[in-house]
C-alpha positions as CSV (number, residue, x, y, z in Angstrom):
1,M,0.0,0.0,0.0
2,K,2.8,2.4,0.9
3,N,4.5,1.8,-2.5
4,N,1.2,2.4,-4.3
5,R,0.8,5.9,-2.7
6,H,4.4,6.7,-3.4
7,E,4.0,5.7,-7.1
8,R,0.9,7.9,-7.3
9,S,2.6,10.8,-5.7
10,V,5.6,10.5,-8.1
11,G,3.1,10.2,-11.0
12,L,1.3,13.4,-9.9
13,V,4.5,15.3,-9.5
14,L,5.7,14.2,-12.9
15,A,2.3,15.1,-14.5
16,G,2.5,18.5,-12.9
17,A,6.0,19.0,-14.2
18,V,4.9,18.1,-17.7
19,L,2.0,20.6,-17.5
20,L,4.3,23.3,-16.3
21,L,6.7,22.7,-19.1
22,Q,3.9,22.6,-21.7
23,S,2.5,25.9,-20.4
24,G,5.9,27.5,-20.5
25,L,6.4,26.3,-24.1
26,A,3.0,27.6,-25.1
27,T,3.8,31.0,-23.5
28,A,7.1,31.1,-25.4
29,Q,5.4,30.2,-28.7
30,T,2.7,32.8,-28.1
31,S,5.3,35.4,-27.3
32,N,7.2,34.6,-30.5
33,L,4.1,34.9,-32.5
34,D,3.3,38.2,-30.8
35,V,6.7,39.6,-31.6
36,A,6.4,38.4,-35.3
37,A,3.0,40.1,-35.5
38,K,4.5,43.4,-34.2
39,A,7.5,43.1,-36.5
40,A,5.1,42.4,-39.5
41,S,4.1,46.1,-39.4
42,C,7.7,47.0,-40.3
43,N,7.3,45.1,-43.5
44,A,5.4,47.8,-45.2
45,C,8.6,49.9,-45.5
46,H,11.4,47.6,-44.6
47,G,10.2,44.7,-46.7
48,P,9.4,41.1,-45.8
49,Y,11.7,39.8,-43.0
50,G,13.4,43.2,-43.0
51,Q,14.7,42.9,-46.6
52,S,14.2,46.4,-47.8
53,Q,14.3,47.8,-51.3
54,A,15.1,51.2,-52.7
55,G,16.9,53.1,-50.1
56,I,15.1,52.1,-46.9
57,P,17.5,50.4,-44.4
58,T,17.5,46.7,-44.3
59,L,16.8,45.2,-40.9
60,E,17.5,41.5,-41.4
61,G,20.7,40.4,-39.6
62,R,21.6,43.7,-38.1
63,S,22.8,43.8,-34.5
64,A,19.9,43.7,-32.1
65,D,21.7,46.1,-29.8
66,D,22.2,48.6,-32.6
67,M,18.6,48.4,-33.8
68,F,17.4,48.8,-30.2
69,T,19.5,51.9,-29.8
70,S,18.1,53.3,-33.0
71,L,14.6,52.5,-32.1
72,K,15.0,54.1,-28.6
73,G,16.5,57.2,-30.3
74,F,13.4,57.4,-32.5
75,A,11.1,56.9,-29.6
76,N,12.6,59.6,-27.4
77,G,13.2,62.1,-30.2
78,Q,17.0,62.0,-30.1
79,R,17.0,60.6,-33.7
80,A,15.2,62.5,-36.4
81,A,12.9,60.5,-38.7
82,Y,10.1,61.0,-41.2
83,V,7.8,58.4,-39.6
84,M,9.8,56.1,-37.4
85,H,9.4,58.3,-34.3
86,H,5.6,57.7,-34.5
87,H,6.1,53.9,-34.8
88,A,8.7,53.6,-32.0
89,K,6.8,55.6,-29.5
90,G,4.0,53.0,-29.6
91,Y,6.1,50.3,-28.1
92,S,7.6,49.6,-24.6
93,D,11.4,49.2,-24.3
94,Q,10.9,45.4,-24.0
95,E,8.8,45.4,-27.2
96,L,11.4,47.4,-29.0
97,R,14.1,45.0,-27.8
98,D,12.0,42.0,-28.9
99,I,11.4,43.5,-32.4
100,A,15.1,44.3,-32.8
101,T,16.0,40.7,-31.7
102,Y,13.5,39.3,-34.2
103,F,15.1,41.1,-37.1
104,A,18.6,40.4,-35.9
105,Q,17.7,36.7,-36.0
106,Q,16.4,36.8,-39.6
107,K,18.7,34.9,-42.0
108,P,19.3,36.4,-45.5
109,R,16.8,35.0,-47.9
110,A,16.8,34.8,-51.7
111,R,15.4,38.1,-53.0
112,R,12.6,37.9,-55.6
């Protein structure tokens, strides 16, 4: 009887651990999708995955730290821009960092 309770306890602990891991993975996936959705708004000017055309800076593969610094500069008015200051002001520092990291992680793709 004692072993049976122990086995059930271990089983419950393991099941709880699996649920915690799954919920953490689901949160991470949701977060990644959320960042990709926010970054998608950049595509209008900077092109898909940050591959821009015709004089607008390319974002793909740039340093996340450099992009974050630029975005913060737009947000706080230290960096002049035609429209970027409007976009950057709409995000928190963490969101700006996440977007910068997203584009930094983009691998060069074949251009169409």
